[in-house]
N, C-alpha and C positions, 0 to 999 in steps of 0.2 A: 387549559392545558395543563397537561402533568410536565412535571420536569423530565428531564429524559434523567434515568438509570447512574449514579456517579461512575466515572468511567476509575478502570484500575489497569494495570501490566495484565492480569489474570482477564479481564472482560474488554477490552479496546478494539479489537479484531472486530473490522463490518463486516455483518453477512446480511447481501441484500438477498432477501427470499425470493421475491422476484428471478433475481438473476442464476442463485445459485443451486434455487431449489424446484426450479419451474423452468427457465429456459436452456440450462445448461443440460438436466439432464433427457429432456425432449430430443435436442440436439444429437446428441449423444445414442440415447433408443433407434431416434431415425438414422442414424450413420452405420448403429448396429444392423437394422433392420434392411437398410439397403446392400449390404457387405452380403446379409442370409438369403435376398434377395437372387445377388451376380451369381451368388455360389449355385444357387439352384436352377437358373433360368441365364448362363450365362450371355451374354448379349451387349452391343457396345450400348444400349440405350441405359441399360441396366448399372454399366460399369460407370456412366458417366453421371448417374445418380448419386454413386456411391461418393464420386470426386466432390459434386456439388454438396450434397450433404455436411461432406468435411467442410470445404470452403465455408458454410454458413456457419461452422463450429469453431472457425479461423479470425472471421466478421465478427460474431462475438466475443470473443477473446481479445482481441487486440481493440476492441470498441472498450473496452472496460480497461485495458491495457494504458492507451492513448487518456482516455481521462485521469486513470492516475499520476499518470504521468508527468501530465499537465498539473494538477493538482502536487505534485513533488518539487517544481519548478517555484510554484507560490510559496508552499513552505520553504523553500532554499532563503529567498527573497528575504521572506515574515522575519526567518528565524536571525540572515545577517543584521536584519534592521533591531528586532529585537536585543540580540547581542551588543550591539554598537552600544546602543542606552544603557544595557545592564553590565556591562565586562569596563572595569579601570585597566589601565595600562599595569603590567605588558602585556594581558591576557587581550584587552581589543585589538591590538597588532597582531593575534594570530587567529583573529577569526577565519580568515582563509585556508589558512590549514587545515579546519575542521572539513572533513567528508559530506561530500551529499547525507551518504546513509546516517552521520552522526546527527548533521543537520535537524535530518526528518527527527531524529529520535530526541533529541531534545526539546519540540515543540512540547512534551508533557511535562517537561520541568517546570516547578515553579519557578518566578522571580529569583525568591531569595535563595534556592541551591543550583540555581544555576552558574555562579561563579565557580564553586568550589566544582560541579561537575563537568565545567569544560574543560578545567586544569587537567581531571583525569584522565575524561577522554582524549585529551590533548599527548600528555607524558602518557598514559597505560595504550594509548590504540586500542578503546573503547567501542565493538562493534558497538550499532543500531540496537539488538537488542541488549544488550549487557548495562548501554543508556537507560532503559526503559526499566531495566528491572533495579539499577540503581537511585529510583525515583523514588524518592519519599512524600511527598506532594505533588498528585497526579492530576496534572491543567488539563481537563477532558477538552477532547478534538469530535464533536457531534458532527462535525461539517463532513467528514473525509467521505467519499464516494466506495 
């Protein structure tokens, strides 16, 4: 089995081809087709199909969002544990001051650069994107949904 391509800031976003290139387009096309059908043949049944097609889009999006939120909770826990092992006082006492988004961004930083990056994140109130852009040695996360 081949090794995954090394992750960087430029390529770390995850695309799920089945979701992004098949499921969502099919659901969007279906919703548009039901609206066209409703415009051409106004009827309660046609209106219901529009509502149902939109509900299917929401089901797909919410299902993905729930999985991502669940992973974010695990990432927060993992990063708090990791930081408690890597940071010295007084930074260790400030782990709770990091936002959820900052913790999620820090997961990509190597152990060696964590102390300086955490200090910067806290003092400069770095965003998740700014943290990711500041990382020099990328620690990949190949398990993200």
